N, C-alpha and C positions, 0 to 999 in steps of 0.2 A: 774618448772611450765605452763602449757601449755593451750593458747588458739587456736583458729579456728577462720577463717573469711573464706568469699566465695567471691572472687575476681569476675568482668566480667567475666575474661572466662572459670569460672566456678568451676579452678581449686582450692581444698581446700587449705588452706595457714595456717600451723600450725606455733603458736609463742610459741617458746622453749625459754626457759631463763638459763635451769641450765647445766651444763656440763656433769651431769652426763646422762642425757636424752641419750635412745637406739642410733638414728638418729645422735645425733650429736656424738657418739662416734663411728660408721661406718665412718660416713667421716674426724674424728680425724686420724683416724689410714691409712685407703685412701688413704688420701691427703699425709701422710707421706710414702706409698709404693709406691704411683702411680696408682694403681688397686685396686678395692673391691676383698675381696675370691671368687666372681664369675668371676670376671677376666674384671669386666667391668673399664674403666678408669675414673679415680678418677682428675680431670681438675679443674681450678680457671679462671676464668678472662669473662668476657664478650663476645669476641670475639670467642674463641671455640664453647660458647654455641648458638650463633648466630649461625655458623658454621653447627653444629649439627639440624637446626631445620631449617634450607632451602631445599627444594627439591632438591632431588638424595642424600642427605648425606646419609653415609652409614650405620648411628647411630639409635640407640633409647635414650631419656633422661627419665630416670628409677627419678633420686630424684633431687632436687635444693636446692640448701639451700645458705640463702642472710643475710646479716648483714642488720640493717633495716633502714641504709643512701640508700645504695645501691638498696633495693627492692625497694623505692621511687623512685630514680636516673633513671634503669633501668624498672620501670612497663611497658611501652613499649611492651619491648622483654620478659619479665615476664608473660604480657597478652596473650603470643604466645604459651602458654603451655598446653598439650591439660590434659583433665580430666585425664589421664591413669598417670601424672607424679605428683609424691610427690613432694610437696612444703611446705619450713621451712623456717621463718625469726628469726634471734637471735639478739641481742644486739651486737652493734659494738665492743665491747671488745671482746666478746663472739670470735665472728670469727677470730680475729685478731690470737685469740692463734690458732685457727687451720690452720691456712693459712700458706702454705710451702715459702711462696715472702714473700720479705723485706715490699714491696710497696702494700697490699694485696687490690685489686678492688672490694671484697664484697658477690663475686658468684662463688659458686662452685658448680661440678656438678657429676652426678655418670649418664656415659655414657656407654651403649651396644653398640659395633662394631657387623654388620652383617657378621656373616665369609663368607670369601673366599674360593675359590678351587684353590689351585694353576693349579693343570692340565688346568684345565678351561684358565686361565691367558696364559698358557705356551701353549695356542692350538690358542692365537688368530692373526691372518694375524701381519704379522710385531711386534710381541711381542717385548717389551722391561722389561728385567729384571735389578734392580740393587741388586748386590749381596754384603752387605757388611759383611767382612772377617776378625774381630777380631777386631774391630774402637771402642775405649774404651768412647771418652766423647759424652755426652748425646747431648751437642749442636751440635758437627757434624753429629751427628744421624739423630735430628730432621733437619738437615739444607738438608740432603740430602733427606727426606722425602719429604720437602717442594722442590726443584729442581724438583723431580720426575715426583711430581704433577704438576707444572711450563711446565715441557719441554717433557711433553709427555709419559712417562713410565707406563708401565701397571701395576706394582708391584714392591715393594720392596722385598726384604730377608734377614736376616739375619744370618748368621753361628752359629754354639755352641763357647763362649767363646767371645763373640759379646754383646757391654750395648744391656739394656733392649728398644727396641726402644719405647714401652709404662712408661719410667722413664718420672718424671714429667715434670724434662727440658727438656726431648728430644720432650714431647709432646709440650709443649710452643714452643722452634723453630720452630716447623715446622708448626706453624700458621694456624692451622686447616685443614692441608691438610692430616693428617691422616684420617681424616674423612673422605676421597672420594678414598684413595689411597688402595691398600689391602697392609695389611704389612704383611709379614708369618716372624714370629719368631723363634730362635734357632732350625735350622734347622741343621742336622747332613749333613757334605759332602758328605759320601756314600750313603745318602739318594738325594741328592739334583743335581748332579753330572750325574746320571744314565738318569736320570727324562730329563735334558736340553740334555742330547743326544738323547736319546727316540725321543724326539719330536721336532729333528733336528733343535737346537739351535746353533748357534755359539756363543761361549763364549771367551771372550776376556777381558784380564785380564791389568789392570792399572801398568806399569814395567817402574820405569827412565832410566833401563839401556836396554832397545829393542835398537836397528838399527831404527826401524820404528817408525815415528809420530801419531799419531791419526789421522792426516786429510790422511794419506795411507790407513786406514782402510775402509770395505764396509760394510756399515752399510744399504745396503736397505731389506736385511731379517730380520727374528726374529734372537735377541740379548740377550747377557747376558754380566754384565759390571763387573767386578768383582775386587774390592776396598780395600786393605790392611786397614793396621792399621797405625796411623795418623804418628810415626817415620820409625815401621819396614816396610813396607809395605808388600806386602805377601808373605806369607814361602813358600819355593820349593814345596811341597804337594801340595798347591793350585795351584801354577802357574803351575804343569806340566798337571791340567788337563784343560790348555785353550787352544785354538785352535790358538790363538794369541795373539803375547803382543807388546804393543804398550805406547809410550812414550809421555807426554805433552813437549813441547822445552819450558824451559826454562834458563833463566842469566842465565851463568856459577857461576856469586856470589851466587846466589841463592841455598839454598839446599835440598828443596820441596815444597811443594806443600803441602798446609792444604788437607786433606782428600776428604772433603766435596767442595771444591771446584774444583779438581778433577775430583770429580765425576759427577758436573755442567757442566765441558768443552767437557766433554764423549756425558753427553746428548745434548750438545747447538749442538756438531759436528755431532750426529745422526739426529737429526731435521733438520739441515742446511743440509745434504746431502738428507733427502729424502723432501724438498722444503717446508720444514713448513707446510705442508697439515695439520696436525691435530690443526695446529692455526689457518685454515681460515673458 
């Protein structure tokens, strides 16, 4: 069954009750996979929807599905949707069946990210690109995106064999940063590294075996930071592409740093050396 009503913001709300409805099926499949067949993000929770609706967001909200309780609880947020956004409400029980989280908040959205151009990102003065090389944990990937957004990165790139940055857990972990920061996924090393070299970008690898620490790096110009797998680090063929290897000093008793933490340390050192000019 399906009914329609018109809220104050003029977005038409469809009231759905059947699990076999086409829109419900799209949300069920997309939330499980993290993206729609068109490549749009499938996300849950009011926070990321609010981030997508903010001025300056790189996103367009195409569809929103809300449980009946959440539709009432977040009616002020939903009132900000435009006429172009498809909006539907479902019984709370049905939303829980669709949700991929342990404690559903009752709102899901299909969000298209506006495409970004990697060449344009690399051409920026003092560009900062974080390159994830083989990272497997989606929580780490999301945290890297979040740190990049907070600490002034120009973009995030992932090489092949790296977790999908649009993985649902990665998107939840980044707390909306993926809507602001350009993210380029599944790049081939033989494509990315010549682009970095042509753009005269210093390539720095996080390497725990380097005799030089991160504080000895010179980050005044454009730079790409390579961060490797959580346990194994960067493979030799990737290390060979780096102009400089730098380590993060840690206590001898500690085995290693979390990959997302390592990326955050490098980003903070870059911002510190640049006098936090991006944050004024």
